[in-house]
C-alpha positions as CSV (number, residue, x, y, z in Angstrom):
1,M,48.4,9.5,-173.7
2,S,49.7,8.1,-170.3
3,R,52.0,5.2,-170.2
4,L,50.3,1.9,-170.7
5,T,50.6,-0.9,-168.1
6,V,50.2,-4.7,-168.4
7,D,47.9,-6.6,-166.1
8,L,48.5,-10.4,-166.4
9,M,45.5,-12.6,-165.6
10,R,45.7,-16.4,-165.1
11,D,42.0,-16.9,-165.8
12,L,39.1,-15.4,-167.8
13,D,37.3,-14.0,-164.8
14,L,37.1,-10.4,-166.2
15,R,35.5,-7.5,-164.6
16,P,32.2,-6.5,-166.2
17,E,33.7,-3.3,-167.6
18,D,36.6,-5.3,-169.1
19,T,34.2,-7.7,-170.7
20,S,32.4,-4.8,-172.3
21,S,35.6,-3.3,-173.5
22,L,36.8,-6.7,-174.9
23,E,33.5,-6.9,-176.8
24,T,34.1,-3.5,-178.4
25,L,37.6,-4.6,-179.4
26,I,36.3,-7.8,-181.0
27,N,33.6,-5.9,-182.9
28,G,36.3,-3.5,-184.2
29,R,38.3,-6.4,-185.7
30,P,36.0,-9.4,-185.9
31,Q,38.1,-11.6,-188.3
32,V,40.7,-11.8,-185.4
33,G,38.6,-10.9,-182.4
34,V,36.3,-13.9,-182.6
35,F,39.4,-16.0,-181.7
36,L,39.9,-13.8,-178.6
37,S,36.3,-14.1,-177.4
38,E,35.9,-15.6,-173.9
39,A,33.9,-18.5,-175.4
40,W,36.8,-19.5,-177.7
41,L,39.6,-18.9,-175.3
42,S,37.8,-20.9,-172.6
43,G,38.7,-24.1,-174.4
44,F,42.4,-23.4,-174.1
45,F,42.1,-22.3,-170.4
46,A,40.1,-25.5,-169.6
47,E,42.9,-27.7,-171.1
48,P,46.1,-25.7,-171.9
49,P,48.7,-26.8,-174.4
50,P,50.9,-29.4,-172.8
51,G,53.5,-27.7,-170.6
52,F,52.2,-24.2,-171.1
53,E,50.4,-21.8,-168.7
54,P,47.6,-19.8,-170.4
55,S,47.3,-16.2,-169.4
56,L,45.6,-13.0,-170.6
57,A,47.7,-9.8,-170.8
58,L,45.5,-6.8,-170.5
59,L,47.0,-3.5,-171.6
60,R,45.5,-0.6,-169.7
61,D,45.6,3.2,-169.9
62,G,44.7,3.9,-166.3
63,D,41.5,1.9,-165.8
64,A,40.6,1.9,-169.5
65,L,41.3,-1.4,-171.3
66,R,43.2,-0.5,-174.6
67,G,44.4,-3.9,-175.7
68,V,44.4,-7.6,-175.1
69,V,46.7,-10.5,-176.0
70,P,46.2,-14.1,-174.9
71,I,49.5,-15.8,-174.3
72,A,50.9,-19.2,-173.2
73,L,54.0,-19.3,-171.0
74,R,56.5,-22.1,-170.5
75,H,59.7,-21.8,-168.3
76,T,62.5,-24.0,-169.6
77,L,66.0,-24.6,-168.3
78,T,67.4,-22.1,-170.7
79,H,64.8,-19.5,-171.3
80,V,61.0,-18.6,-171.3
81,R,58.9,-19.6,-174.3
82,V,56.0,-17.2,-175.0
83,G,53.4,-17.9,-177.6
84,F,50.1,-16.3,-178.6
85,L,47.5,-18.7,-177.2
86,G,45.7,-20.6,-179.9
87,G,48.1,-20.0,-182.7
88,G,49.1,-23.2,-184.5
89,I,46.7,-25.3,-182.4
90,G,43.2,-24.3,-183.5
91,S,42.8,-20.6,-183.9
92,D,43.2,-19.8,-187.6
93,R,44.5,-16.4,-186.8
94,I,45.5,-14.8,-183.5
95,D,46.9,-11.4,-182.7
96,L,47.3,-8.6,-180.1
97,L,43.9,-6.9,-180.2
98,A,44.1,-3.1,-179.6
99,A,41.7,-0.1,-179.7
100,R,41.9,2.1,-182.7
101,G,44.9,4.4,-182.4
102,F,46.5,2.3,-179.7
103,E,47.9,-0.5,-181.9
104,A,51.6,0.7,-181.9
105,A,51.5,1.7,-178.2
106,C,50.0,-1.6,-177.1
107,S,52.5,-3.7,-179.1
108,D,55.5,-1.6,-177.9
109,T,54.3,-1.9,-174.4
110,F,53.8,-5.7,-174.7
111,L,57.4,-6.2,-175.9
112,S,58.7,-3.9,-173.1
113,W,56.8,-6.0,-170.6
114,L,58.5,-9.2,-172.0
115,R,61.9,-7.5,-171.6
116,E,61.1,-6.5,-168.0
117,E,59.6,-9.8,-167.0
118,F,61.9,-12.2,-168.8
119,G,64.9,-10.2,-170.1
120,R,67.3,-11.6,-167.5
121,E,66.7,-15.3,-168.3
122,G,65.9,-14.7,-172.0
123,F,62.8,-15.5,-174.0
124,S,61.5,-16.6,-177.4
125,L,58.2,-15.3,-178.8
126,E,56.6,-18.0,-180.9
127,L,54.2,-16.3,-183.3
128,R,51.9,-18.7,-185.2
129,D,49.0,-17.7,-187.5
130,V,49.6,-14.0,-186.8
131,P,48.2,-11.7,-189.5
132,A,50.6,-10.0,-191.8
133,E,49.1,-6.6,-190.8
134,S,49.7,-7.3,-187.1
135,P,51.1,-4.3,-185.1
136,V,53.5,-6.8,-183.4
137,W,55.7,-7.0,-186.5
138,G,56.3,-3.2,-186.4
139,A,57.0,-3.3,-182.7
140,V,59.7,-6.0,-183.2
141,H,61.4,-3.8,-185.8
142,R,61.2,-0.6,-183.7
143,A,62.6,-2.3,-180.6
144,S,65.5,-3.6,-182.6
145,A,66.2,-0.4,-184.5
146,A,66.1,1.7,-181.3
147,G,68.3,-0.8,-179.5
148,T,65.9,-1.0,-176.5
149,L,65.6,-4.8,-177.1
150,R,67.9,-6.7,-179.4
151,L,65.8,-9.2,-181.2
152,C,66.3,-11.8,-183.9
153,L,63.3,-12.6,-186.1
154,Q,63.3,-16.0,-187.8
155,P,60.5,-16.4,-190.4
156,R,59.0,-19.9,-190.7
157,E,55.9,-20.1,-192.9
158,I,53.2,-18.1,-194.7
159,H,49.6,-19.2,-194.8
160,T,46.9,-18.0,-197.3
161,L,43.4,-17.1,-196.1
162,P,40.9,-16.5,-198.9
163,Y,37.8,-14.3,-198.2
164,L,34.8,-13.2,-200.1
165,N,33.5,-9.6,-200.0
166,L,29.8,-9.9,-200.0
167,A,29.3,-6.2,-200.5
168,E,31.0,-5.9,-203.9
169,P,29.7,-7.0,-207.3
170,W,31.3,-10.2,-208.6
171,P,33.8,-9.9,-211.4
172,S,33.4,-11.7,-214.7
173,S,35.9,-14.5,-213.7
174,T,37.1,-16.1,-210.5
175,T,40.7,-16.3,-209.3
176,D,41.2,-19.7,-211.0
177,G,40.0,-18.3,-214.3
178,T,36.5,-19.9,-214.3
179,S,33.3,-17.9,-214.7
180,P,31.2,-17.3,-211.6
181,A,28.1,-17.7,-213.8
182,R,29.5,-21.1,-215.0
183,S,30.3,-22.2,-211.4
184,S,26.8,-21.0,-210.4
185,L,25.2,-23.1,-213.1
186,S,27.1,-26.2,-212.1
187,L,26.0,-25.7,-208.5
188,E,22.4,-25.3,-209.5
189,K,22.6,-28.5,-211.5
190,H,23.9,-30.4,-208.5
191,R,21.3,-28.8,-206.3
192,R,18.5,-30.0,-208.7
193,W,20.0,-33.5,-208.5
194,L,20.0,-33.3,-204.7
195,E,16.4,-32.0,-204.5
196,R,15.2,-34.7,-207.0
197,R,16.8,-37.3,-204.8
198,C,15.3,-36.3,-201.5
199,P,13.4,-33.6,-199.6
200,L,16.2,-31.3,-198.4
201,R,16.0,-29.5,-195.1
202,V,18.5,-26.7,-194.1
203,E,18.6,-25.6,-190.5
204,T,20.7,-23.3,-188.4
205,L,21.1,-25.1,-185.1
206,K,20.1,-23.1,-182.0
207,D,19.6,-25.8,-179.4
208,P,22.7,-26.9,-177.4
209,S,21.9,-30.6,-177.7
210,E,21.3,-30.3,-181.5
211,V,24.6,-28.4,-181.8
212,M,26.5,-31.2,-180.1
213,D,24.7,-33.8,-182.3
214,G,25.7,-31.7,-185.4
215,F,29.3,-31.6,-184.2
216,E,29.4,-35.4,-183.7
217,S,28.1,-35.8,-187.3
218,L,30.8,-33.4,-188.5
219,A,33.5,-35.4,-186.7
220,R,32.2,-38.6,-188.3
221,F,32.2,-37.1,-191.8
222,L,35.7,-35.7,-191.5
223,H,37.0,-39.0,-190.0
224,A,35.7,-40.9,-193.0
225,R,37.1,-38.3,-195.4
226,W,40.6,-38.3,-194.0
227,R,40.9,-41.9,-192.9
228,G,44.3,-43.4,-193.7
229,Q,45.7,-40.0,-194.8
230,G,48.5,-38.4,-192.8
231,G,47.4,-37.4,-189.4
232,G,43.7,-37.9,-190.1
233,S,41.1,-35.2,-189.7
234,A,41.2,-32.0,-187.6
235,L,38.8,-33.6,-185.2
236,D,40.5,-37.0,-184.8
237,S,42.6,-35.7,-181.9
238,P,40.9,-36.2,-178.6
239,R,42.3,-32.9,-177.3
240,A,40.7,-31.1,-180.3
241,R,37.4,-32.8,-179.8
242,R,37.4,-31.8,-176.1
243,F,38.2,-28.2,-177.0
244,H,35.3,-27.9,-179.3
245,Q,32.9,-29.7,-177.0
246,H,33.8,-27.2,-174.3
247,A,33.7,-24.1,-176.6
248,L,30.6,-24.8,-178.7
249,P,27.9,-24.2,-176.1
250,R,29.7,-21.0,-175.0
251,L,30.0,-19.8,-178.6
252,L,26.3,-20.5,-179.0
253,A,25.4,-18.6,-175.8
254,E,27.5,-15.6,-177.0
255,G,25.8,-15.6,-180.4
256,R,29.0,-16.3,-182.3
257,L,28.2,-19.9,-183.6
258,R,26.8,-20.6,-187.0
259,M,26.2,-24.3,-187.3
260,I,24.2,-25.3,-190.3
261,R,22.8,-28.8,-190.9
262,L,21.6,-30.2,-194.2
263,S,19.3,-33.2,-193.9
264,A,17.7,-35.6,-196.3
265,D,14.5,-36.5,-194.6
266,T,15.7,-37.3,-191.1
267,R,19.3,-38.2,-192.1
268,T,22.1,-35.6,-191.6
269,I,24.1,-35.4,-194.8
270,A,26.3,-32.3,-194.2
271,V,27.3,-29.9,-191.5
272,F,28.8,-26.4,-191.6
273,Y,30.7,-25.1,-188.5
274,G,31.1,-21.4,-188.8
275,L,31.9,-18.4,-186.5
276,A,30.4,-15.0,-186.8
277,S,30.8,-11.5,-185.3
278,G,28.9,-8.5,-186.6
279,G,29.1,-8.5,-190.4
280,W,31.8,-11.2,-190.5
281,W,31.3,-14.9,-191.1
282,G,34.1,-17.4,-190.9
283,Y,34.2,-20.9,-192.3
284,Y,35.9,-23.1,-189.7
285,L,35.0,-26.7,-190.7
286,A,32.5,-28.5,-192.9
287,G,31.9,-32.1,-193.7
288,Y,29.4,-34.3,-195.6
289,D,28.4,-37.9,-196.1
290,R,30.5,-38.8,-199.1
291,E,29.0,-42.3,-199.6
292,W,25.5,-40.9,-199.6
293,A,26.3,-38.0,-201.9
294,G,27.7,-40.0,-204.7
295,R,28.3,-37.8,-207.8
296,I,26.5,-34.8,-206.1
297,H,29.0,-32.0,-205.2
298,L,27.6,-31.8,-201.7
299,G,30.6,-30.1,-200.2
300,Q,30.2,-27.2,-202.7
301,I,26.5,-27.0,-202.0
302,T,27.1,-26.8,-198.3
303,L,29.5,-23.9,-198.7
304,A,27.2,-22.1,-201.1
305,T,24.3,-22.6,-198.6
306,A,26.4,-21.0,-195.9
307,I,27.4,-18.1,-198.1
308,E,23.8,-17.4,-199.0
309,M,22.7,-17.6,-195.3
310,A,25.5,-15.2,-194.4
311,S,24.4,-12.7,-197.1
312,K,20.7,-13.0,-195.9
313,E,21.9,-12.3,-192.4
314,G,23.5,-9.0,-193.6
315,A,27.1,-10.2,-193.5
316,T,29.5,-8.2,-195.6
317,E,32.4,-10.7,-195.6
318,F,32.6,-14.5,-195.8
319,D,36.0,-15.6,-194.6
320,F,37.2,-19.0,-195.7
321,L,40.0,-18.8,-193.1
322,K,43.3,-20.8,-193.4
323,G,44.0,-22.9,-196.4
324,A,44.1,-22.3,-200.2
325,D,41.9,-25.3,-201.0
326,R,40.7,-25.3,-204.6
327,V,37.0,-25.4,-203.7
328,K,37.3,-21.9,-202.1
329,Y,38.4,-20.4,-205.4
330,L,35.1,-21.3,-207.1
331,W,34.1,-17.8,-205.7
332,P,35.8,-14.5,-206.6
333,V,37.9,-14.4,-203.4
334,H,40.5,-12.0,-202.2
335,E,43.4,-13.2,-200.1
336,R,45.0,-12.3,-196.7
337,A,48.0,-13.9,-195.2
338,T,49.2,-15.0,-191.7
339,L,52.8,-15.6,-190.8
340,D,54.6,-18.0,-188.5
341,A,57.9,-16.7,-187.0
342,D,60.0,-16.9,-183.9
343,V,61.5,-13.9,-182.2
344,Y,64.5,-14.5,-180.0
345,S,66.0,-12.2,-177.3
346,E,69.7,-11.7,-177.2
347,Q,70.3,-13.9,-174.1
348,S,72.3,-17.1,-174.6
349,G,69.5,-19.5,-173.7
350,A,67.2,-18.0,-176.4
351,Q,70.1,-17.9,-178.9
352,I,71.0,-21.5,-178.3
353,K,67.4,-22.4,-179.1
354,R,67.6,-20.4,-182.3
355,A,70.8,-22.0,-183.4
356,A,69.4,-25.5,-182.7
357,W,66.3,-24.8,-184.8
358,A,68.5,-23.4,-187.6
359,T,70.6,-26.5,-187.5
360,R,67.6,-28.8,-187.7
361,E,66.2,-26.9,-190.6
362,A,69.5,-27.0,-192.5
363,A,69.8,-30.8,-191.9
364,A,66.2,-31.3,-193.1
365,A,66.8,-29.2,-196.2
366,L,70.0,-31.2,-196.9
367,A,68.2,-34.5,-196.5
368,K,65.4,-33.4,-198.8
369,S,68.0,-32.3,-201.4
370,A,69.7,-35.7,-201.3
371,R,66.4,-37.5,-201.7
372,D,65.5,-35.3,-204.7
373,L,68.9,-35.9,-206.2
374,F,68.6,-39.7,-206.0
375,V,65.0,-39.5,-207.4
376,T,66.2,-37.4,-210.4
377,H,69.4,-39.3,-210.9
378,P,68.8,-42.9,-209.7
379,H,71.8,-45.1,-209.2
380,P,72.2,-47.5,-212.2
């Protein structure tokens, strides 16, 4: 194997042969690759995270594309901040995507490139929603152990991602101890209530205008669901709305969108927004008309409908993506995990950033402990 090189692109204007190679990489690891598709990344390139410059690092073996990693760069007064583009701001998982057998070489080369490009001024690598099995974690360990790049890794958070293997028989009980048969009977009961109430129509949206109408219905349902709670829904942010409005037509054109609409007569009552690649389906968002639904478990029916349609399409996996919401455990799911962590180089600017973060975390923990103490032992 010859030495890999890094070709940094500031746009998504790939050569036809690179587009073909990227498609192969996505198909090899669809549960991550769909978030590195040109359609999905186009939303971040159209409107980058504030202060960051989006780029695409192509790892080549001669002319052959062996790996891809989308990154966001920001030069500060003290160091360079590098993040995986989409992590923490919309992509439920993001990673360096490499050809089979090139995972370690690509991740080692990527870290070496960071050292060569930003080693003098120092850098922090901000990893958000990166799979636990990512080759990057091993590369960080190897670089530190070999002394080629002294790095400090600071873990932040672990996220759970349930998924359903559609190719295996269901066990006698689900992960929360309930019986799949009992859950199925409950769903069938609510479906019968729904069908007695109205003529139900289920559609997979293929027309761009209908897709955008479905998205607006979804945004409205989610806004009503999360009104007055915390930061609101995932689509209340204008930036998030613009991202999806940009990406949705492109996902549809690439054949990666699975938007399902449930209608009562002519009224939209639920929308499922999913992503797909090969035998993989991912559940990104779903919403339903809660006032109309009443006692009917319309959210569960919507998810069950999507799972059935994925199975009929020949999918072997239905991925619930990030979040251990209880409704996902009505099915006999397995679990994956993604990690949030920061990696700091040894230069002073990056280490000052690390120390500042550690100080803030310690102060927050102390404040929480104090609050808990006064709640447990109130002043007389």
